[in-house]
N, C-alpha and C positions, 0 to 999 in steps of 0.2 A: 503494501501500500505505499504510495507516493503523496507528496505533501498536498498535490491536487486534490486526492481522494480525502480530507481531514474536511471534514464539514461538522460543524455545531448548529441545528437549525430549531427554531419551534418544537418539532417531535420530538430530538432528543433531548430537549430542555423539560419538557412535560413529562416522558418518560422518567427522566433522575427523579424531577419533582415529586412525582406519584412513589415512588420508592422512599419519600419523606411520609411518613405517616401513613405507611400501606393503604394505599387507593389507585384508583384508575387514573391515566392521565385525563381522561375527561372529567373528574372531581377535580381538579386542579385548580385552582381559584388564580383568575389574572392578576391580581395585586399581591406582591411578594412581600412576607415580612423581613427582618435582618434574619430571623434563624433560618427561614427557607431558603433566601439566598446563601447564607455560610454554606448550608447544605449543597446547593446547586454549586458555587464555584468548588468546593470539596472534590463533590462525583465528578466536574469536569476536567478538574485539575488530575483526577486517579484515571478516568476513561481517556484521556488523549495524551497524558503522560507530559503534559505542561505546568507550568507554574503561571497563575492569573495573577498579575499585579496590576490593581487599580488605584490609584489615590480616593482621596475621602471623598472630595470631591465629585468622582466619577461613580463611586458605590452610593453615593446619596441619591445620585440622579435616576438610580436603577428602581423603579418603582412597580414593574410590570414584568410578565413572563418576555414580550417582546423586547423591553429595554432590555435584559437580560440577556437575551439572545442577541443583541446589537454589541454589546459590549463583550459579553464573552466571545462571542463568535469573531471578532475582529483579533480579539488576543489570541486565542487557538489557532486562526489564520496564519498570524502572523508569526507565531513560535512553531509552527507545522512548515512554514516556508524557508524559514530558519535554522532549524532542526530537523528536516526530513532528512536530508543525506546522513545525519550523524545517528540516529537510531540505527541499534545493532541486534 
């Protein structure tokens, strides 16, 4: 799987959030609480093998699932582009 194959979208985010609280993706609320966001970041880091580094301003701006997809997806894509060839 190359860097071009790295994708973090709404479907992936909802699946990860569903594991927090043992619910289905359809039961995930659009608005994220701080614990859900922390969980999502940890799950994304684990799943994609990257470290997500968002400053306080960027974290505070994440209020919804779509906000998280935009912010985390950009970090994951950037890390995949820079570390894709370093994966062993």
